[in-house]
C-alpha positions in Angstrom: -14.5 11.3 16.6 -17.9 9.5 15.8 -18.7 7.5 12.5 -20.9 10.4 11.5 -18.0 12.6 11.5 -15.7 10.3 10.0 -17.7 10.1 7.1 -18.1 13.6 6.9 -14.4 13.5 6.3 -14.8 11.0 3.7 -17.4 13.1 1.9 -15.2 16.2 2.1 -12.2 14.3 0.4 -8.9 15.8 0.0 -5.1 15.4 1.8 -6.4 17.5 5.1 -9.4 14.8 5.8 -6.9 12.1 4.7 -4.6 13.6 7.6 -7.2 13.6 10.0 -8.2 10.3 9.1 -4.8 9.0 9.5 -3.9 10.7 12.8 -7.1 9.2 14.1 -5.7 5.5 12.8 -2.2 6.5 14.1 -3.4 7.6 18.0 -6.0 4.8 18.4 -4.7 1.7 16.4 -6.6 -1.0 16.7 -8.2 0.0 19.6 -10.4 1.8 17.5 -13.8 1.3 18.2 -14.6 2.6 14.2 -10.9 1.0 12.8 -13.2 -0.5 9.6 -15.4 2.6 9.1 -12.1 4.9 9.1 -9.8 2.5 6.5 -13.5 2.7 4.1 -13.3 6.2 4.5 -9.5 6.4 3.5 -10.4 3.8 0.7 -12.7 6.1 -0.5 -10.3 9.0 -0.6 -8.3 7.6 -3.1 -4.7 8.6 -4.1 -5.4 11.5 -1.6 -4.7 9.2 1.1 -1.5 8.0 0.1 0.7 10.6 1.4 -1.3 10.2 4.7 -0.7 6.6 5.1 3.0 6.8 4.2 3.9 7.7 7.3 1.9 5.6 9.1 3.5 2.7 7.2 7.4 3.9 8.0 6.7 4.2 11.5 6.6 2.0 14.5 3.6 0.4 13.4 3.2 -3.5 13.6 1.2 -7.0 13.3 -2.0 -7.0 11.6 -2.3 -3.1 11.3 0.3 -2.4 9.8 -0.8 -5.0 7.3 -4.3 -3.8 6.7 -2.5 -0.5 6.6 0.1 -1.6 3.4 -3.2 -3.7 2.0 -5.2 -0.1 2.1 -1.9 1.3 0.0 -2.2 -1.4 -2.6 -5.7 -0.5 -3.5 -5.2 3.5 -3.2 -1.3 4.0 -3.8 0.9 5.2 -6.7 4.5 4.8 -7.6 5.3 7.0 -5.0 4.3 4.1 -2.6 6.7 1.4 -3.9 10.2 2.6 -2.1 8.0 2.3 1.4 6.5 -1.0 0.1 9.8 -2.3 -0.8 11.5 -1.5 1.9 8.9 -3.5 4.1 9.2 -6.3 1.4 12.7 -6.5 2.6 12.0 -7.4 5.9 11.8 -10.3 8.3 8.1 -9.5 9.6 4.8 -10.7 9.3 3.9 -7.3 6.8 6.1 -9.1 4.2 3.6 -11.1 2.5 0.8 -8.1 2.7 4.0 -5.5 1.0 4.5 -8.3 -1.8 0.9 -8.6 -2.1 0.1 -4.9 -1.9 3.1 -4.1 -4.6 1.4 -6.7 -7.3 -2.1 -4.9 -6.8 -0.3 -1.9 -7.6 0.9 -3.8 -10.9 -1.9 -5.0 -12.0 -3.4 -1.3 -12.2 -0.8 -0.6 -14.1 1.7 0.9 -11.6 5.4 1.1 -12.1 7.1 -1.2 -9.6 10.1 -1.2 -11.0 11.8 0.7 -8.2 11.2 -2.7 -6.1 13.1 -4.5 -8.2 16.2 -5.3 -5.6 13.2 -6.0 -2.9 11.7 -8.3 -5.3 14.7 -10.3 -6.2 15.7 -10.8 -2.8 12.4 -12.0 -2.2 12.5 -14.4 -5.2 15.3 -16.0 -3.2 13.3 -16.0 0.3 13.2 -19.5 1.8 9.2 -19.2 2.1 7.5 -20.6 -0.8 4.5 -17.9 0.0 7.5 -15.1 -0.6 8.6 -16.5 -3.4 5.8 -16.8 -4.8 4.5 -13.8 -4.6 7.5 -12.1 -5.6 7.2 -13.7 -9.0 3.5 -13.0 -9.2 4.6 -9.0 -8.7 7.0 -9.4 -11.2 5.0 -10.9 -14.0 2.1 -8.0 -13.8 5.5 -5.3 -13.9 6.6 -7.2 -17.0 3.3 -6.5 -19.0 3.1 -3.1 -17.8 7.0 -2.5 -19.3 6.1 -4.4 -22.9 2.8 -1.9 -23.5 4.7 0.8 -23.2 4.2 3.0 -26.1 8.2 3.1 -27.4 9.5 0.6 -24.6 8.3 2.7 -22.1 6.4 1.8 -19.0 3.3 2.7 -18.7 1.6 3.6 -15.3 -2.1 4.4 -14.0 -2.4 6.4 -11.1 
Protein backbone atom coordinates (compact mmCIF):
# COMPACT_ATOMS: atom_id res chain seq x y z
CA UNK A 1 0.00 0.00 0.00
CA UNK A 2 1.48 3.33 -1.02
CA UNK A 3 1.30 6.58 0.88
CA UNK A 4 -1.28 7.78 -1.64
CA UNK A 5 -3.47 4.76 -0.86
CA UNK A 6 -3.13 5.40 2.87
CA UNK A 7 -4.11 9.04 2.37
CA UNK A 8 -7.01 7.89 0.19
CA UNK A 9 -8.32 5.70 3.01
CA UNK A 10 -8.12 8.64 5.40
CA UNK A 11 -10.09 10.75 2.91
CA UNK A 12 -12.66 7.97 2.50
CA UNK A 13 -13.10 7.75 6.26
CA UNK A 14 -15.29 5.37 8.22
CA UNK A 15 -14.79 2.16 10.11
CA UNK A 16 -13.76 0.10 7.06
CA UNK A 17 -10.92 2.50 6.30
CA UNK A 18 -9.84 2.41 9.94
CA UNK A 19 -9.76 -1.39 10.00
CA UNK A 20 -7.74 -1.48 6.76
CA UNK A 21 -5.21 0.95 8.21
CA UNK A 22 -5.08 -0.92 11.54
CA UNK A 23 -4.47 -4.17 9.68
CA UNK A 24 -1.52 -2.52 7.95
CA UNK A 25 -0.10 -1.51 11.33
CA UNK A 26 -0.65 -5.02 12.69
CA UNK A 27 1.04 -6.71 9.73
CA UNK A 28 3.89 -4.25 9.17
CA UNK A 29 4.53 -2.90 12.67
CA UNK A 30 7.60 -0.75 13.00
CA UNK A 31 9.00 -2.16 9.74
CA UNK A 32 6.43 -0.09 7.88
CA UNK A 33 8.04 2.58 5.70
CA UNK A 34 4.83 4.57 5.97
CA UNK A 35 4.06 4.04 9.66
CA UNK A 36 3.88 7.78 10.36
CA UNK A 37 1.50 8.28 7.45
CA UNK A 38 -0.66 5.38 8.61
CA UNK A 39 -0.85 6.62 12.21
CA UNK A 40 -1.61 10.13 10.99
CA UNK A 41 -4.41 8.76 8.79
CA UNK A 42 -5.86 6.86 11.76
CA UNK A 43 -5.71 10.05 13.85
CA UNK A 44 -7.63 11.94 11.14
CA UNK A 45 -10.33 9.26 11.20
CA UNK A 46 -10.98 10.24 14.82
CA UNK A 47 -13.51 8.14 16.73
CA UNK A 48 -13.93 5.78 13.75
CA UNK A 49 -10.39 4.54 14.45
CA UNK A 50 -11.05 3.46 18.03
CA UNK A 51 -12.69 0.05 17.34
CA UNK A 52 -9.87 -0.79 14.94
CA UNK A 53 -7.15 0.22 17.40
CA UNK A 54 -8.48 -1.62 20.47
CA UNK A 55 -7.54 -5.13 19.26
CA UNK A 56 -4.01 -3.91 18.56
CA UNK A 57 -3.39 -2.76 22.11
CA UNK A 58 -4.87 -5.88 23.64
CA UNK A 59 -2.92 -8.28 21.43
CA UNK A 60 0.78 -9.07 21.48
CA UNK A 61 1.84 -5.60 20.37
CA UNK A 62 4.73 -4.36 22.48
CA UNK A 63 7.39 -1.71 22.77
CA UNK A 64 7.37 1.65 21.03
CA UNK A 65 4.58 0.66 18.64
CA UNK A 66 2.26 -0.17 21.54
CA UNK A 67 3.08 3.16 23.17
CA UNK A 68 2.28 5.03 19.95
CA UNK A 69 -1.03 3.20 19.51
CA UNK A 70 -1.96 3.93 23.13
CA UNK A 71 -1.11 7.61 22.62
CA UNK A 72 -3.30 7.62 19.52
CA UNK A 73 -6.21 6.22 21.55
CA UNK A 74 -5.73 9.08 24.00
CA UNK A 75 -6.41 11.44 21.10
CA UNK A 76 -9.32 9.68 19.39
CA UNK A 77 -10.77 7.34 22.00
CA UNK A 78 -13.95 7.41 24.05
CA UNK A 79 -14.93 5.70 27.28
CA UNK A 80 -15.00 2.46 25.26
CA UNK A 81 -11.19 2.31 25.36
CA UNK A 82 -10.87 3.04 29.09
CA UNK A 83 -10.96 -0.63 30.23
CA UNK A 84 -8.17 -1.58 27.80
CA UNK A 85 -6.05 1.40 28.88
CA UNK A 86 -6.73 0.59 32.54
CA UNK A 87 -5.57 -2.98 31.96
CA UNK A 88 -2.35 -1.72 30.40
CA UNK A 89 -1.78 0.70 33.26
CA UNK A 90 -1.83 -2.22 35.67
CA UNK A 91 0.98 -4.06 33.90
CA UNK A 92 4.67 -3.84 34.61
CA UNK A 93 5.76 -2.65 31.20
CA UNK A 94 7.01 0.45 29.48
CA UNK A 95 3.44 1.02 28.26
CA UNK A 96 2.25 2.03 31.74
CA UNK A 97 3.20 5.73 31.42
CA UNK A 98 1.68 5.84 27.92
CA UNK A 99 -1.56 4.26 29.16
CA UNK A 100 -1.79 6.69 32.08
CA UNK A 101 -1.05 9.63 29.79
CA UNK A 102 -3.74 8.47 27.37
CA UNK A 103 -6.23 8.20 30.24
CA UNK A 104 -5.29 11.71 31.36
CA UNK A 105 -5.82 13.07 27.83
CA UNK A 106 -9.21 11.37 27.68
CA UNK A 107 -10.16 12.86 31.06
CA UNK A 108 -8.97 16.29 29.91
CA UNK A 109 -11.31 15.95 26.92
CA UNK A 110 -14.19 15.24 29.30
CA UNK A 111 -14.33 11.48 28.77
CA UNK A 112 -15.46 9.55 31.85
CA UNK A 113 -12.45 7.45 32.91
CA UNK A 114 -13.99 6.31 36.19
CA UNK A 115 -13.86 2.69 34.95
CA UNK A 116 -10.09 2.98 35.39
CA UNK A 117 -10.45 3.97 39.05
CA UNK A 118 -9.01 0.77 40.53
CA UNK A 119 -6.06 0.79 38.13
CA UNK A 120 -5.40 4.46 38.86
CA UNK A 121 -5.54 3.76 42.58
CA UNK A 122 -2.91 1.02 42.19
CA UNK A 123 -0.78 3.30 40.01
CA UNK A 124 -0.84 5.95 42.77
CA UNK A 125 0.96 3.38 44.98
CA UNK A 126 3.57 2.48 42.31
CA UNK A 127 7.24 2.72 43.32
CA UNK A 128 7.89 4.95 40.29
CA UNK A 129 7.39 8.63 40.98
CA UNK A 130 6.57 9.14 37.29
CA UNK A 131 3.77 6.57 37.39
CA UNK A 132 2.39 7.98 40.66
CA UNK A 133 2.41 11.51 39.22
CA UNK A 134 0.65 10.44 36.02
CA UNK A 135 -2.02 8.61 38.00
CA UNK A 136 -2.62 11.65 40.20
CA UNK A 137 -2.79 13.96 37.17
CA UNK A 138 -5.35 11.65 35.60
CA UNK A 139 -7.55 11.65 38.67
CA UNK A 140 -7.69 15.45 38.92
CA UNK A 141 -9.39 16.15 35.56
CA UNK A 142 -11.84 13.34 36.22
CA UNK A 143 -12.90 14.98 39.45
CA UNK A 144 -13.60 18.20 37.51
CA UNK A 145 -15.67 16.28 34.93
CA UNK A 146 -17.78 14.73 37.67
CA UNK A 147 -18.19 18.07 39.47
CA UNK A 148 -19.35 19.79 36.27
CA UNK A 149 -22.07 17.26 35.48
CA UNK A 150 -25.70 18.28 35.64
CA UNK A 151 -27.41 16.94 38.72
CA UNK A 152 -24.19 15.39 40.00
CA UNK A 153 -23.87 13.11 36.97
CA UNK A 154 -20.58 12.78 35.14
CA UNK A 155 -20.49 14.34 31.72
CA UNK A 156 -18.69 12.90 28.76
CA UNK A 157 -17.34 14.26 25.52
CA UNK A 158 -16.99 11.69 22.78
